[in-house]
C-alpha angles and dihedrals in degrees: 000000000000117000133191113191120215091226089081113059114208111200093191125097120242122199129217134168091232131018120192120196112210132036099215128106093295098047095043091047090056094045092051093046090050090051089052088056092047097256122133120215141174119232116208118201128181094206126075093246140034116257089029095159091055093047090057098053125106119284101250096046116134130171121272088216130066121259092248089062100040110054132106117276110293090344110101125196112271121266111277095037110136118256087252106037117223127233090264092048090056093047091050091047094053095042094048095053093045089056097042092049093047093228118183106244125179107201128192088027120127122201109213102179144004120214133178117249133175094267094046121277138352121213116203104211138170088249096052135285119308124202119203134170089217129028127194116195106207102159093133136238090269101055097122124037111231117222114182118236097236115188116255132019132285119209097198130072114302120183141156117247089247087072094050116103109164143334098261096099091050101055110138090005131119110240132189114203113197118204135048101223124114093275094049094052094043093049091049089052091046089055093052090052089047092059100254109174093232135359124198124185114207114206128186099174120027107247130234101241127200134173116252089226121049129198114333089011094288119150114271087234090078087067103031098051095059091039091053089066095051122088104285095238091055093046091047092055091051091047092049091053090049092050093051090048092050101041110007120217110335097180093109092060095047101268107104122173108276120244090234118055124230097256096045088050092046093053093043100043103015092236131137125233122253106272118193143152119261093252090065092058089042089059089055092048092053093046096247084123113038115206113218137173124277123282118266107170140003112226110186104274094000136070121215115213130208091261089055093251117136131224129192106208126173090214140015121209112195112208087180102138137245142276127226093235098202099128095101090044100051109356092106091056096073093099089056095052127087102213131345114006097209097043106157121247142285080049114073123235093201135349104312097347118119136175116208129182098002093128131071122218139142112309090005096167094059090041095057090045092052093045092051090070098061089039091054091045091052092049092049090054092050093051092047 
């Protein structure tokens, strides 16, 4: 693997047919698909390693999707990988194929801006300028952790879920987890198993919940992928029946059925439902995790909720999502673009400028891998 460290600044300009920004699942998928079509590329990554976002996730993380739906394009997980690969399984999968394919990766190199030039595009990076005829921005939908700006001040520990690793530092402590996505529920459950003194789960919008394993222990992907292509109202009714069969009515423990179903929400906001194992919901049923209202104000060592109740946590873990964080990179390009700037690949946003993997949706890992093939084919035709 070729590395260029940001400690040495190269003022020269290097040229490549294709430059890919981001060495996560999306960027590596594109680079491998391009290699399959005989096209060389350079992948530029701001972190010191590939798959940096995965390396930073909490210890017990595992995919919500089955291994057969979550691998790199035409490169399945090796035999023996669990049905739901762990964080470390995903990191090993990405790293292995980068090395075996001999991809050119520039690590520790931050791209600050993309500008049009006569030959295509110029990337201003910490390792020197890079010219490329075609650029693929694959920095991910989770590039920047989002921490809400709650009014007031909290004296205790406040961190985003991206900084959470395990429950060990929170033993015998009272912890408020904010956010009802998959990460929020799993971290709350992890804390209960790690002997936290008290765990609250603050929810603003009731989540659409689904079991990670469907009937006969099969991955939920086998159901959600076909349902995603049905009319949303029809798919929502099927999903609601499945939720009731799996969990029953959870209104009494603070998890009522949402007004908007999972597929209507996925098509409208491009977000995935909350997918968990049954023991997470069981912990809510037994009261090990107490569901409370959303946070209104921080008041020194207390938190005031929307229903005016007050909590006194030792720590707050905000599982409040991410932002794409591409404004500085491409925000100034809007005048050069005919149509939507962040139009997802394989459609181009401007001549030779693509955005890949910047949306989240059900089975997103398999989705970005599949879409990398037509994107690579289109790029190969342009370069030919």
